[in-house]
Backbone and ligand atoms as CSV (ligand in chain L), in Angstrom:
chain,resi,resn,atom,element,x,y,z
A,1,LYS,N,N,0.672,-1.268,-0.206
A,1,LYS,CA,C,0.119,0.130,-0.139
A,1,LYS,C,C,1.092,1.146,-0.017
A,2,LYS,N,N,1.939,1.443,0.799
A,2,LYS,CA,C,3.022,2.405,1.094
A,2,LYS,C,C,3.320,2.537,-0.496
A,3,LYS,N,N,3.789,1.533,-1.193
A,3,LYS,CA,C,4.436,1.599,-2.503
A,3,LYS,C,C,3.684,2.218,-3.469
A,4,LYS,N,N,2.214,1.827,-3.339
A,4,LYS,CA,C,1.184,2.423,-4.431
A,4,LYS,C,C,0.900,3.913,-4.106
A,5,LEU,N,N,0.950,4.215,-2.848
A,5,LEU,CA,C,0.919,5.686,-2.371
A,5,LEU,C,C,2.061,6.393,-3.042
A,6,ALA,N,N,3.281,5.905,-2.680
A,6,ALA,CA,C,4.324,6.596,-3.316
A,6,ALA,C,C,4.402,6.717,-4.993
A,7,ALA,N,N,3.895,5.808,-5.368
A,7,ALA,CA,C,3.857,5.741,-6.837
A,7,ALA,C,C,2.756,6.833,-7.361
A,8,LEU,N,N,1.467,7.009,-6.460
A,8,LEU,CA,C,0.858,7.942,-6.874
A,8,LEU,C,C,1.207,9.374,-6.635
A,9,LYS,N,N,2.019,9.583,-5.675
A,9,LYS,CA,C,2.623,10.710,-5.219
A,9,LYS,C,C,3.567,11.380,-6.579
A,10,ASP,N,N,4.265,10.200,-7.037
A,10,ASP,CA,C,5.256,10.482,-8.053
A,10,ASP,C,C,4.671,11.115,-9.254
A,11,PHE,N,N,3.397,10.633,-9.487
A,11,PHE,CA,C,2.726,10.867,-10.842
A,11,PHE,C,C,1.881,12.160,-10.562
A,12,ARG,N,N,1.843,12.733,-9.383
A,12,ARG,CA,C,1.216,13.935,-8.935
A,12,ARG,C,C,2.303,15.053,-9.085
A,13,GLU,N,N,3.735,14.823,-9.297
A,13,GLU,CA,C,4.678,16.039,-9.250
A,13,GLU,C,C,3.969,16.998,-10.113
A,14,ARG,N,N,4.436,18.339,-9.732
A,14,ARG,CA,C,3.769,19.459,-10.523
A,14,ARG,C,C,4.941,20.509,-10.618
A,15,THR,N,N,4.796,21.222,-11.668
A,15,THR,CA,C,5.664,22.368,-12.102
A,15,THR,C,C,4.878,23.623,-12.548
A,16,LEU,N,N,5.764,24.592,-12.426
A,16,LEU,CA,C,4.933,26.026,-12.955
A,16,LEU,C,C,5.914,26.086,-14.345
A,17,VAL,N,N,5.139,26.211,-15.510
A,17,VAL,CA,C,5.721,26.908,-16.679
A,17,VAL,C,C,4.675,28.129,-17.023
A,18,ALA,N,N,5.649,28.893,-17.266
A,18,ALA,CA,C,4.822,30.568,-18.022
A,18,ALA,C,C,5.525,30.726,-19.296
A,19,VAL,N,N,4.668,31.222,-20.214
A,19,VAL,CA,C,4.824,31.870,-21.299
A,19,VAL,C,C,5.055,33.190,-21.263
A,20,LYS,N,N,6.129,33.646,-21.336
A,20,LYS,CA,C,6.895,34.902,-20.951
A,20,LYS,C,C,6.056,36.018,-22.095
A,21,PRO,N,N,5.784,37.283,-21.735
A,21,PRO,CA,C,5.411,38.155,-22.895
A,21,PRO,C,C,5.841,38.136,-23.983
A,22,ASP,N,N,7.218,37.712,-24.477
A,22,ASP,CA,C,7.449,37.759,-25.836
A,22,ASP,C,C,6.700,36.499,-26.574
A,23,GLY,N,N,6.740,35.458,-25.633
A,23,GLY,CA,C,6.090,34.392,-26.281
A,23,GLY,C,C,4.534,34.566,-26.617
A,24,VAL,N,N,3.818,35.297,-25.722
A,24,VAL,CA,C,2.709,35.707,-25.938
A,24,VAL,C,C,2.458,36.267,-27.245
A,25,GLN,N,N,3.258,37.466,-27.121
A,25,GLN,CA,C,3.384,38.573,-28.375
A,25,GLN,C,C,3.565,37.875,-29.867
A,26,ARG,N,N,4.456,36.895,-29.652
A,26,ARG,CA,C,4.970,36.228,-30.860
A,26,ARG,C,C,3.899,34.865,-31.214
A,27,ARG,N,N,3.060,34.741,-30.709
A,27,ARG,CA,C,1.780,33.720,-30.779
A,27,ARG,C,C,2.547,32.453,-30.542
A,28,LEU,N,N,3.273,31.985,-29.704
A,28,LEU,CA,C,3.693,31.205,-29.451
A,28,LEU,C,C,2.995,29.969,-28.159
A,29,VAL,N,N,1.958,30.667,-27.603
A,29,VAL,CA,C,1.224,29.816,-26.507
A,29,VAL,C,C,1.033,28.524,-26.963
A,30,GLY,N,N,0.320,28.470,-28.164
A,30,GLY,CA,C,-0.561,27.214,-28.546
A,30,GLY,C,C,0.681,26.090,-29.018
A,31,GLN,N,N,1.842,26.395,-29.457
A,31,GLN,CA,C,2.983,25.479,-29.702
A,31,GLN,C,C,3.729,24.958,-28.499
A,32,ILE,N,N,3.460,25.820,-27.443
A,32,ILE,CA,C,4.421,25.525,-26.380
A,32,ILE,C,C,3.443,24.593,-25.499
A,33,ILE,N,N,2.474,24.962,-25.327
A,33,ILE,CA,C,1.041,24.093,-24.653
A,33,ILE,C,C,1.181,22.567,-25.489
A,34,GLN,N,N,1.368,22.782,-26.827
A,34,GLN,CA,C,1.314,21.482,-27.400
A,34,GLN,C,C,2.471,20.564,-26.822
A,35,ARG,N,N,3.637,20.981,-26.944
A,35,ARG,CA,C,4.699,20.425,-26.522
A,35,ARG,C,C,4.705,19.522,-25.160
A,36,PHE,N,N,3.983,20.031,-24.474
A,36,PHE,CA,C,3.782,19.501,-22.847
A,36,PHE,C,C,2.790,18.352,-22.821
A,37,GLU,N,N,1.655,18.685,-23.776
A,37,GLU,CA,C,0.646,17.852,-24.030
A,37,GLU,C,C,0.985,16.585,-24.607
A,38,GLN,N,N,1.836,16.578,-25.747
A,38,GLN,CA,C,2.098,15.619,-26.495
A,38,GLN,C,C,3.199,14.849,-25.812
A,39,ARG,N,N,4.101,15.274,-24.763
A,39,ARG,CA,C,5.024,14.532,-24.199
A,39,ARG,C,C,4.325,13.525,-23.208
A,40,GLY,N,N,3.056,14.117,-22.736
A,40,GLY,CA,C,2.393,13.357,-22.046
A,40,GLY,C,C,1.980,13.802,-20.418
A,41,PHE,N,N,2.278,15.119,-20.401
A,41,PHE,CA,C,1.874,15.661,-19.196
A,41,PHE,C,C,0.578,16.104,-19.349
A,42,LYS,N,N,-0.145,16.418,-17.825
A,42,LYS,CA,C,-1.405,16.745,-17.888
A,42,LYS,C,C,-1.415,18.356,-17.196
A,43,LEU,N,N,-2.247,18.974,-17.769
A,43,LEU,CA,C,-2.614,20.508,-17.470
A,43,LEU,C,C,-3.707,20.620,-16.485
A,44,VAL,N,N,-3.111,21.065,-15.360
A,44,VAL,CA,C,-4.126,21.459,-14.262
A,44,VAL,C,C,-4.179,22.411,-13.801
A,45,GLY,N,N,-3.750,23.632,-14.480
A,45,GLY,CA,C,-3.953,25.049,-14.152
A,45,GLY,C,C,-3.536,25.754,-15.281
A,46,LEU,N,N,-4.287,26.806,-15.663
A,46,LEU,CA,C,-4.063,27.672,-16.572
A,46,LEU,C,C,-4.584,28.864,-16.582
A,47,LYS,N,N,-3.949,30.142,-16.692
A,47,LYS,CA,C,-4.340,31.568,-16.758
A,47,LYS,C,C,-3.541,32.549,-17.456
A,48,MET,N,N,-4.208,33.463,-17.876
A,48,MET,CA,C,-3.402,34.649,-18.459
A,48,MET,C,C,-3.404,36.010,-17.704
A,49,LEU,N,N,-2.481,36.417,-17.407
A,49,LEU,CA,C,-2.549,37.752,-16.590
A,49,LEU,C,C,-1.429,38.522,-16.886
A,50,GLU,N,N,-1.728,39.844,-16.542
A,50,GLU,CA,C,-0.435,40.999,-16.304
A,50,GLU,C,C,0.172,40.756,-14.916
A,51,ALA,N,N,1.339,40.200,-14.885
A,51,ALA,CA,C,1.818,39.977,-13.438
A,51,ALA,C,C,2.381,41.250,-12.868
A,52,SER,N,N,2.056,41.458,-11.791
A,52,SER,CA,C,2.474,42.663,-10.749
A,52,SER,C,C,4.003,42.865,-10.465
A,53,GLU,N,N,4.486,43.826,-10.257
A,53,GLU,CA,C,5.978,43.812,-9.954
A,53,GLU,C,C,6.002,43.070,-8.664
A,54,GLU,N,N,4.967,43.311,-7.708
A,54,GLU,CA,C,4.950,42.602,-6.551
A,54,GLU,C,C,5.046,41.263,-6.454
A,55,LEU,N,N,4.386,40.696,-7.369
A,55,LEU,CA,C,4.441,39.058,-7.723
A,55,LEU,C,C,5.634,38.783,-8.271
A,56,LEU,N,N,6.084,39.535,-9.159
A,56,LEU,CA,C,7.548,39.109,-9.880
A,56,LEU,C,C,8.670,39.331,-8.871
A,57,SER,N,N,8.645,40.293,-8.157
A,57,SER,CA,C,9.765,40.468,-7.008
A,57,SER,C,C,9.764,39.076,-6.033
A,58,GLU,N,N,8.531,38.545,-5.902
A,58,GLU,CA,C,8.554,37.350,-5.073
A,58,GLU,C,C,9.010,36.320,-6.096
A,59,HIS,N,N,8.309,36.209,-7.189
A,59,HIS,CA,C,8.926,35.166,-7.821
A,59,HIS,C,C,10.306,34.885,-8.343
A,60,TYR,N,N,11.023,35.985,-8.447
A,60,TYR,CA,C,12.509,36.180,-8.632
A,60,TYR,C,C,13.364,36.650,-7.792
A,61,CYS,N,N,12.777,36.444,-6.289
A,61,CYS,CA,C,13.410,37.073,-5.132
A,61,CYS,C,C,14.921,36.537,-4.849
A,62,GLU,N,N,15.184,35.547,-5.661
A,62,GLU,CA,C,16.684,35.009,-5.369
A,62,GLU,C,C,17.536,35.680,-6.452
A,63,LEU,N,N,16.944,36.409,-7.396
A,63,LEU,CA,C,17.663,37.214,-8.339
A,63,LEU,C,C,18.027,38.763,-8.178
A,64,ARG,N,N,17.270,39.261,-7.079
A,64,ARG,CA,C,17.158,40.721,-6.844
A,64,ARG,C,C,18.568,41.278,-6.785
A,65,MET,N,N,19.647,40.518,-6.437
A,65,MET,CA,C,20.966,41.471,-6.428
A,65,MET,C,C,21.716,41.294,-7.825
A,66,LYS,N,N,21.124,40.625,-8.918
A,66,LYS,CA,C,21.779,40.462,-10.338
A,66,LYS,C,C,21.694,41.682,-11.012
A,67,PRO,N,N,22.810,41.851,-11.802
A,67,PRO,CA,C,22.675,43.223,-12.742
A,67,PRO,C,C,21.304,43.152,-13.503
A,68,PHE,N,N,21.046,41.944,-14.002
A,68,PHE,CA,C,19.871,41.880,-14.872
A,68,PHE,C,C,18.412,41.905,-14.549
A,69,TYR,N,N,18.370,41.955,-13.020
A,69,TYR,CA,C,17.030,41.864,-12.487
A,69,TYR,C,C,16.005,43.010,-12.814
A,70,HIS,N,N,16.417,44.183,-12.915
A,70,HIS,CA,C,15.467,45.351,-13.023
A,70,HIS,C,C,14.927,45.304,-14.834
A,71,GLY,N,N,15.876,45.088,-15.698
A,71,GLY,CA,C,15.497,44.581,-16.990
A,71,GLY,C,C,14.625,43.307,-16.986
A,72,LEU,N,N,14.934,42.452,-16.181
A,72,LEU,CA,C,13.798,41.362,-16.160
A,72,LEU,C,C,12.464,41.742,-15.754
A,73,LEU,N,N,12.483,42.461,-14.578
A,73,LEU,CA,C,10.949,42.633,-14.248
A,73,LEU,C,C,10.412,43.598,-15.209
A,74,ARG,N,N,11.020,44.646,-16.071
A,74,ARG,CA,C,10.564,45.347,-17.123
A,74,ARG,C,C,9.978,44.493,-18.154
A,75,TYR,N,N,10.829,43.481,-18.521
A,75,TYR,CA,C,10.460,42.491,-19.606
A,75,TYR,C,C,9.129,41.681,-19.155
A,76,MET,N,N,9.257,41.381,-17.892
A,76,MET,CA,C,8.082,40.325,-17.587
A,76,MET,C,C,6.732,41.407,-17.409
A,77,THR,N,N,6.947,42.572,-17.159
A,77,THR,CA,C,5.813,43.112,-17.083
A,77,THR,C,C,5.491,44.067,-18.408
A,78,SER,N,N,5.914,43.302,-19.335
A,78,SER,CA,C,5.715,44.216,-20.677
A,78,SER,C,C,4.671,43.854,-21.662
A,79,GLY,N,N,3.955,42.915,-20.860
A,79,GLY,CA,C,2.438,42.365,-21.494
A,79,GLY,C,C,2.117,41.141,-20.739
A,80,PRO,N,N,0.862,40.714,-21.009
A,80,PRO,CA,C,0.420,39.512,-20.436
A,80,PRO,C,C,1.337,38.201,-20.547
A,81,VAL,N,N,1.359,37.508,-19.510
A,81,VAL,CA,C,1.991,36.040,-19.319
A,81,VAL,C,C,0.776,34.878,-19.472
A,82,VAL,N,N,0.990,33.688,-19.720
A,82,VAL,CA,C,0.241,32.730,-19.683
A,82,VAL,C,C,1.048,31.621,-18.421
A,83,VAL,N,N,0.409,31.616,-17.499
A,83,VAL,CA,C,1.007,30.617,-16.616
A,83,VAL,C,C,0.233,29.400,-16.283
A,84,MET,N,N,0.990,28.457,-16.227
A,84,MET,CA,C,0.361,27.097,-16.167
A,84,MET,C,C,0.986,26.082,-15.365
A,85,VAL,N,N,0.087,25.103,-14.643
A,85,VAL,CA,C,0.699,24.016,-13.937
A,85,VAL,C,C,0.373,22.886,-14.492
A,86,TRP,N,N,1.626,22.022,-14.772
A,86,TRP,CA,C,1.594,20.746,-15.520
A,86,TRP,C,C,1.998,19.586,-14.492
A,87,GLU,N,N,1.501,18.522,-14.628
A,87,GLU,CA,C,1.685,17.355,-13.410
A,87,GLU,C,C,2.174,16.373,-14.474
A,88,GLY,N,N,2.912,15.114,-13.414
A,88,GLY,CA,C,3.309,14.082,-14.164
A,88,GLY,C,C,4.481,13.596,-13.540
A,89,HIS,N,N,4.943,12.521,-13.954
A,89,HIS,CA,C,6.229,11.876,-13.549
A,89,HIS,C,C,7.362,12.794,-13.812
A,90,ASN,N,N,7.970,13.163,-12.780
A,90,ASN,CA,C,9.281,13.650,-13.147
A,90,ASN,C,C,9.097,15.233,-13.941
A,91,VAL,N,N,8.043,15.780,-13.797
A,91,VAL,CA,C,7.698,16.758,-14.635
A,91,VAL,C,C,8.700,17.677,-14.475
A,92,VAL,N,N,9.336,18.316,-13.122
A,92,VAL,CA,C,9.872,19.317,-13.068
A,92,VAL,C,C,11.434,19.304,-14.036
A,93,GLN,N,N,11.752,18.151,-13.750
A,93,GLN,CA,C,13.269,17.798,-14.427
A,93,GLN,C,C,12.894,17.728,-16.075
A,94,THR,N,N,11.834,17.019,-16.279
A,94,THR,CA,C,11.659,17.042,-17.612
A,94,THR,C,C,11.434,18.125,-18.486
A,95,SER,N,N,10.609,19.062,-17.824
A,95,SER,CA,C,10.185,20.410,-18.328
A,95,SER,C,C,11.382,21.344,-18.476
A,96,ARG,N,N,12.439,21.233,-17.461
A,96,ARG,CA,C,13.677,21.989,-17.553
A,96,ARG,C,C,14.436,21.504,-18.914
A,97,THR,N,N,14.227,20.312,-19.077
A,97,THR,CA,C,15.139,19.796,-20.479
A,97,THR,C,C,14.444,20.358,-21.662
A,98,MET,N,N,12.955,20.167,-21.607
A,98,MET,CA,C,12.320,20.617,-22.789
A,98,MET,C,C,12.577,22.130,-22.985
A,99,VAL,N,N,12.456,22.907,-21.957
A,99,VAL,CA,C,12.499,24.332,-22.346
A,99,VAL,C,C,14.075,24.794,-22.475
A,100,GLY,N,N,15.297,23.941,-21.990
A,100,GLY,CA,C,16.443,24.362,-22.596
A,100,GLY,C,C,17.092,25.425,-21.640
A,101,HIS,N,N,18.423,25.555,-22.036
A,101,HIS,CA,C,19.420,26.347,-21.226
A,101,HIS,C,C,18.885,27.651,-21.054
A,102,THR,N,N,19.019,28.308,-19.896
A,102,THR,CA,C,18.517,29.846,-19.742
A,102,THR,C,C,19.047,30.733,-21.122
A,103,ASN,N,N,20.369,30.473,-21.577
A,103,ASN,CA,C,20.897,31.260,-22.661
A,103,ASN,C,C,20.555,30.645,-23.899
A,104,PRO,N,N,19.459,31.074,-24.747
A,104,PRO,CA,C,19.232,30.373,-25.865
A,104,PRO,C,C,20.485,30.015,-26.637
A,105,ALA,N,N,21.287,30.520,-26.577
A,105,ALA,CA,C,22.501,30.219,-27.537
A,105,ALA,C,C,23.027,28.932,-27.019
A,106,GLU,N,N,22.810,28.531,-25.857
A,106,GLU,CA,C,23.247,27.352,-25.385
A,106,GLU,C,C,22.289,26.254,-25.294
A,107,ALA,N,N,20.893,26.799,-25.815
A,107,ALA,CA,C,19.882,25.831,-25.651
A,107,ALA,C,C,19.889,24.925,-27.088
A,108,PRO,N,N,19.951,23.499,-26.920
A,108,PRO,CA,C,19.974,22.962,-28.216
A,108,PRO,C,C,18.739,23.028,-29.059
A,109,ALA,N,N,18.760,22.962,-30.440
A,109,ALA,CA,C,17.368,22.740,-31.172
A,109,ALA,C,C,16.453,21.577,-30.507
A,110,GLY,N,N,15.073,21.771,-30.602
A,110,GLY,CA,C,14.387,20.811,-30.083
A,110,GLY,C,C,13.994,21.176,-28.687
A,111,THR,N,N,14.573,22.231,-28.130
A,111,THR,CA,C,13.995,22.758,-26.988
A,111,THR,C,C,13.292,24.023,-27.064
A,112,VAL,N,N,12.461,24.435,-26.294
A,112,VAL,CA,C,11.627,25.712,-26.677
A,112,VAL,C,C,12.638,26.692,-26.934
A,113,ARG,N,N,13.437,26.986,-25.851
A,113,ARG,CA,C,14.359,28.279,-26.197
A,113,ARG,C,C,15.295,28.085,-27.402
A,114,GLY,N,N,15.616,26.931,-27.559
A,114,GLY,CA,C,16.707,26.522,-28.828
A,114,GLY,C,C,15.879,26.712,-29.975
A,115,ASP,N,N,14.584,26.488,-29.865
A,115,ASP,CA,C,13.624,26.561,-31.495
A,115,ASP,C,C,13.170,27.860,-31.507
A,116,PHE,N,N,12.993,28.883,-30.545
A,116,PHE,CA,C,12.221,29.959,-30.678
A,116,PHE,C,C,12.989,31.252,-30.102
A,117,SER,N,N,14.062,31.175,-29.639
A,117,SER,CA,C,14.731,32.267,-29.146
A,117,SER,C,C,16.380,32.355,-29.396
A,118,ILE,N,N,16.751,33.894,-29.281
A,118,ILE,CA,C,18.034,33.889,-29.416
A,118,ILE,C,C,18.888,34.523,-28.446
A,119,HIS,N,N,18.213,35.296,-27.482
A,119,HIS,CA,C,18.644,36.178,-26.443
A,119,HIS,C,C,18.364,35.832,-24.935
A,120,VAL,N,N,19.304,35.863,-24.298
A,120,VAL,CA,C,18.871,35.345,-22.668
A,120,VAL,C,C,18.034,36.399,-22.067
A,121,SER,N,N,17.614,37.591,-22.507
A,121,SER,CA,C,16.583,38.483,-21.973
A,121,SER,C,C,15.561,38.648,-22.579
A,122,ARG,N,N,15.262,37.522,-23.540
A,122,ARG,CA,C,14.071,37.246,-24.225
A,122,ARG,C,C,13.717,35.869,-24.434
A,123,ASN,N,N,13.715,34.898,-23.473
A,123,ASN,CA,C,13.909,33.740,-23.654
A,123,ASN,C,C,12.458,32.803,-23.474
A,124,VAL,N,N,11.391,33.630,-23.937
A,124,VAL,CA,C,10.151,33.150,-24.194
A,124,VAL,C,C,9.185,32.241,-23.145
A,125,VAL,N,N,9.953,31.793,-22.086
A,125,VAL,CA,C,9.501,30.662,-21.192
A,125,VAL,C,C,10.184,30.370,-19.750
A,126,HIS,N,N,9.411,30.122,-19.194
A,126,HIS,CA,C,10.016,29.810,-17.610
A,126,HIS,C,C,9.508,28.545,-17.102
A,127,ALA,N,N,10.307,27.780,-16.398
A,127,ALA,CA,C,9.895,26.555,-15.850
A,127,ALA,C,C,10.619,26.331,-14.627
A,128,SER,N,N,9.876,26.040,-13.519
A,128,SER,CA,C,10.504,25.792,-12.301
A,128,SER,C,C,11.856,24.983,-12.117
A,129,ASP,N,N,12.472,25.329,-11.261
A,129,ASP,CA,C,13.997,24.363,-11.284
A,129,ASP,C,C,14.222,23.455,-10.479
A,130,SER,N,N,13.040,23.352,-9.385
A,130,SER,CA,C,13.150,22.087,-8.437
A,130,SER,C,C,11.751,21.808,-7.980
A,131,VAL,N,N,11.769,20.610,-7.150
A,131,VAL,CA,C,10.496,20.340,-6.883
A,131,VAL,C,C,9.967,21.395,-5.819
A,132,GLU,N,N,10.933,21.591,-4.934
A,132,GLU,CA,C,10.356,22.734,-3.777
A,132,GLU,C,C,10.331,24.154,-4.402
A,133,GLY,N,N,11.107,24.472,-5.510
A,133,GLY,CA,C,10.825,25.712,-6.245
A,133,GLY,C,C,9.447,25.876,-6.891
A,134,ALA,N,N,9.102,24.585,-7.410
A,134,ALA,CA,C,7.838,24.486,-7.984
A,134,ALA,C,C,6.713,24.811,-7.074
A,135,GLN,N,N,6.889,23.903,-6.028
A,135,GLN,CA,C,5.759,24.216,-4.921
A,135,GLN,C,C,5.595,25.842,-4.531
A,136,ARG,N,N,6.793,26.479,-4.340
A,136,ARG,CA,C,6.593,27.720,-3.808
A,136,ARG,C,C,6.255,28.722,-4.966
A,137,GLU,N,N,6.424,28.331,-6.220
A,137,GLU,CA,C,5.875,29.128,-7.526
A,137,GLU,C,C,4.542,29.043,-7.632
A,138,ILE,N,N,4.210,27.677,-7.587
A,138,ILE,CA,C,2.514,27.423,-7.741
A,138,ILE,C,C,1.934,27.964,-6.664
A,139,GLN,N,N,2.221,27.732,-5.535
A,139,GLN,CA,C,1.678,28.824,-4.539
A,139,GLN,C,C,1.429,30.120,-4.489
A,140,LEU,N,N,2.312,30.975,-5.071
A,140,LEU,CA,C,2.442,32.046,-5.327
A,140,LEU,C,C,1.429,32.643,-6.485
A,141,TRP,N,N,1.586,31.953,-7.700
A,141,TRP,CA,C,0.800,32.280,-8.806
A,141,TRP,C,C,-0.742,31.833,-8.873
A,142,PHE,N,N,-1.123,30.495,-8.006
A,142,PHE,CA,C,-2.433,29.829,-8.292
A,142,PHE,C,C,-2.888,29.906,-6.614
A,143,GLN,N,N,-4.448,29.946,-6.771
A,143,GLN,CA,C,-5.162,29.617,-5.598
A,143,GLN,C,C,-5.303,28.186,-5.550
A,144,GLU,N,N,-5.233,27.442,-4.596
A,144,GLU,CA,C,-5.478,25.873,-4.584
A,144,GLU,C,C,-6.774,25.543,-5.537
A,145,LYS,N,N,-7.787,26.543,-5.341
A,145,LYS,CA,C,-8.984,26.193,-5.868
A,145,LYS,C,C,-8.881,26.135,-7.426
A,146,ASP,N,N,-8.085,26.819,-7.987
A,146,ASP,CA,C,-7.856,27.149,-9.542
A,146,ASP,C,C,-6.898,25.795,-10.203
A,147,ILE,N,N,-6.396,25.185,-9.168
A,147,ILE,CA,C,-5.800,23.688,-9.720
A,147,ILE,C,C,-6.718,22.686,-9.873
A,148,LEU,N,N,-6.926,21.996,-10.950
A,148,LEU,CA,C,-8.058,21.209,-11.103
A,148,LEU,C,C,-7.494,19.657,-11.184
A,149,ASN,N,N,-8.052,18.742,-10.587
A,149,ASN,CA,C,-7.744,17.549,-10.759
A,149,ASN,C,C,-8.740,16.804,-11.478
A,150,TRP,N,N,-8.385,16.078,-12.625
A,150,TRP,CA,C,-9.388,15.602,-13.576
A,150,TRP,C,C,-8.829,14.136,-13.970
A,151,ASP,N,N,-9.829,13.401,-14.392
A,151,ASP,CA,C,-9.535,11.872,-14.653
A,151,ASP,C,C,-9.789,11.738,-16.180
A,152,CYS,N,N,-8.907,11.007,-16.836
A,152,CYS,CA,C,-8.931,10.959,-18.485
A,152,CYS,C,C,-10.073,9.969,-18.873
A,153,CYS,N,N,-10.838,10.444,-19.914
A,153,CYS,CA,C,-12.008,9.666,-20.576
A,153,CYS,C,C,-11.741,8.300,-20.804
A,154,ASP,N,N,-10.531,8.057,-21.280
A,154,ASP,CA,C,-10.248,6.715,-21.541
A,154,ASP,C,C,-10.164,5.865,-20.169
A,155,GLN,N,N,-10.200,6.396,-19.072
A,155,GLN,CA,C,-10.500,5.637,-17.760
A,155,GLN,C,C,-11.730,5.398,-17.423
A,156,THR,N,N,-12.493,5.842,-18.025
A,156,THR,CA,C,-14.014,5.975,-17.698
A,156,THR,C,C,-14.661,5.078,-19.001
A,157,SER,N,N,-15.609,4.077,-18.453
A,157,SER,CA,C,-16.298,3.389,-19.488
A,157,SER,C,C,-17.480,4.251,-19.961
A,158,THR,N,N,-17.899,4.438,-21.037
A,158,THR,CA,C,-19.153,5.465,-21.507
A,158,THR,C,C,-20.249,5.330,-20.876
A,159,GLY,N,N,-20.512,4.058,-20.305
A,159,GLY,CA,C,-21.696,3.646,-19.556
A,159,GLY,C,C,-21.818,4.533,-18.017
A,160,ASP,N,N,-20.494,5.021,-17.805
A,160,ASP,CA,C,-20.647,5.628,-16.500
A,160,ASP,C,C,-20.984,7.215,-16.830
A,161,VAL,N,N,-20.881,7.648,-17.785
A,161,VAL,CA,C,-21.018,8.967,-18.096
A,161,VAL,C,C,-22.578,9.397,-17.986
L,1,UDP,N1,N,17.858,36.542,-17.448
L,1,UDP,C1,C,18.503,37.570,-17.998
L,1,UDP,N2,N,19.784,37.716,-18.214
L,1,UDP,C2,C,20.725,36.875,-17.750
L,1,UDP,C3,C,20.264,35.589,-16.982
L,1,UDP,C4,C,18.772,35.459,-16.820
L,1,UDP,O1,O,17.850,38.434,-18.665
L,1,UDP,O2,O,22.005,37.037,-17.632
L,1,UDP,C5,C,16.465,36.200,-17.191
L,1,UDP,C6,C,16.145,35.196,-18.226
L,1,UDP,O3,O,14.572,35.702,-18.417
L,1,UDP,C7,C,15.938,34.057,-17.267
L,1,UDP,C8,C,15.435,34.683,-15.868
L,1,UDP,O4,O,16.340,35.933,-15.952
L,1,UDP,O5,O,14.981,33.264,-17.883
L,1,UDP,C9,C,15.582,33.972,-14.713
L,1,UDP,O6,O,16.816,33.575,-14.486
L,1,UDP,P1,P,17.387,32.291,-14.191
L,1,UDP,O7,O,18.828,32.141,-13.889
L,1,UDP,O8,O,16.533,31.640,-12.956
L,1,UDP,O9,O,17.087,31.114,-15.259
L,1,UDP,P2,P,15.964,29.995,-15.620
L,1,UDP,O10,O,15.709,29.360,-14.544
L,1,UDP,O11,O,14.866,30.910,-15.974
L,1,UDP,O12,O,16.581,29.323,-16.873
């Protein structure tokens, strides 16, 4: 029973992925969502918003001493973002691989950044970098009630509907 619970928990791992303002403006939202869906992850939260400086300064609190911090906040407030919670086995690490290196020049083709961006200051997408970081970020961007647990139709016989 313990094993079963652990396996369940493993498949419930969650991460925060955000399409940044340049990604929204360049109409990349659909393509980015498609990659996560086709990989096999489950979308359990989604919203579009203009992020406040307050929210972003919390989100990027570890970077506040970096020289690029103020530019980063200006970039992230330059338009709406699309923020998502994705769920699945090893989703944090796999999402980081799918997103690619922070600097697009070092992101291989096949990654979101490697395919859609050229400069570190306009790198299209965000993905949490650890399970703990993901929990923190999800709490920051989403209310628990706006994260939805749903079952797949192929796990229910039509007679039950
Ligand atoms: N960033 C930047 N210049 C840099 C490094 C980072 O503008 O030299 C921005 C970039 O948008 C990056 C974000 O700051 O995605 C957060 O940086 P972090 O090191 O956390 O990278 P990430 O986890 O997003 O790959």
